[in-house]
C-alpha positions as CSV (number, residue, x, y, z in Angstrom):
1,M,74.3,102.0,125.2
2,N,76.3,104.2,122.8
3,E,74.8,105.3,119.5
4,R,75.9,103.1,116.5
5,R,77.3,105.8,114.2
6,G,76.9,105.1,110.5
7,T,74.1,102.5,111.1
8,D,71.7,104.4,108.8
9,V,74.3,104.5,106.0
10,D,75.0,100.8,106.5
11,A,71.3,99.9,106.4
12,A,70.7,102.0,103.2
13,N,73.8,100.4,101.5
14,L,72.6,96.9,102.4
15,A,69.1,97.6,101.2
16,Q,70.5,98.9,97.9
17,L,72.8,95.8,97.6
18,Y,69.9,93.4,98.3
19,K,67.7,95.1,95.7
20,F,70.5,94.9,93.2
21,L,70.7,91.1,93.9
22,G,67.0,90.8,93.2
23,F,65.6,90.7,96.8
24,L,62.6,92.6,98.0
25,T,63.6,94.6,101.1
26,H,61.8,95.7,104.3
27,T,63.7,97.9,106.7
28,L,62.6,98.1,110.3
29,T,64.4,100.4,112.7
30,D,64.7,100.8,116.5
31,Q,63.1,97.5,117.3
32,S,62.7,96.3,120.9
33,V,63.3,92.7,121.7
34,K,59.5,92.1,121.6
35,D,59.2,93.9,118.3
36,M,62.1,91.9,116.8
37,H,60.5,88.6,117.8
38,T,57.0,89.7,116.6
39,N,58.2,91.0,113.3
40,L,60.4,88.0,112.5
41,K,57.6,85.6,113.4
42,A,55.3,87.4,111.0
43,M,58.0,87.3,108.4
44,A,58.5,83.5,109.0
45,R,54.7,82.9,108.5
46,Y,54.7,84.8,105.2
47,D,54.1,82.7,102.1
48,H,57.6,82.4,100.6
49,K,56.6,79.9,97.9
50,D,57.5,82.3,95.1
51,Y,60.9,83.2,96.6
52,D,64.2,81.4,96.5
53,A,65.8,82.6,99.8
54,I,65.5,85.0,102.7
55,I,68.1,87.4,104.1
56,I,67.8,88.7,107.6
57,T,70.2,91.5,108.6
58,V,70.4,92.9,112.1
59,L,72.4,96.0,113.0
60,S,72.6,96.5,116.7
61,H,74.8,96.3,119.8
62,G,75.5,92.8,121.2
63,V,77.4,90.7,123.6
64,E,78.4,87.0,123.6
65,G,75.7,85.5,121.3
66,R,73.0,88.0,122.3
67,L,71.7,91.2,120.6
68,Y,70.2,94.3,122.2
69,G,66.8,95.6,121.3
70,S,66.1,99.3,121.4
71,C,64.5,98.7,124.8
72,G,67.9,97.8,126.3
73,N,67.0,94.1,126.8
74,L,69.0,91.2,125.3
75,T,67.8,88.3,123.1
76,P,69.9,85.3,122.2
77,V,70.8,85.2,118.5
78,R,69.8,81.5,118.4
79,D,66.2,82.5,119.4
80,L,65.9,84.8,116.4
81,I,67.4,82.2,114.0
82,N,65.1,79.5,115.4
83,I,62.1,81.5,114.4
84,F,62.8,80.4,110.8
85,N,62.7,76.6,111.5
86,G,60.5,74.3,109.3
87,D,57.5,74.4,111.7
88,S,57.4,78.2,111.8
89,A,58.4,78.9,108.2
90,P,57.2,76.0,106.2
91,T,57.5,77.7,102.8
92,L,61.2,78.3,103.5
93,V,62.0,74.6,104.0
94,G,64.9,73.7,101.8
95,K,65.6,77.3,100.9
96,P,68.7,79.3,102.0
97,K,68.1,81.4,105.1
98,L,71.0,83.9,105.4
99,F,71.6,85.8,108.7
100,F,74.0,88.8,108.8
101,L,74.6,90.3,112.2
102,Q,76.5,93.5,112.8
103,A,76.6,93.8,116.6
104,C,79.0,96.2,118.2
105,R,79.9,95.7,121.8
106,G,79.0,98.5,124.2
């Protein structure tokens, strides 16, 4: 997999934008597929009762509805999004869950 040039700049700019919009930010880098699932599940279980929405942004490589982890394995985008369903993220029920994916091919 080729290095995604500019990713650090993109991530920093997005974090700055989200902070400007009033969001708390957490940046995780170089996540394996297992790490992505583990960290997103932990984020889904978090108590979001005092928050109005959540934004998840993934900057990676991808192909046809799947994203690469740093390990070189693929995970379906749908699997990541489904982590935030009502059963897994009860304090986000009825709140916007925004997913932004920047996934270059190759």
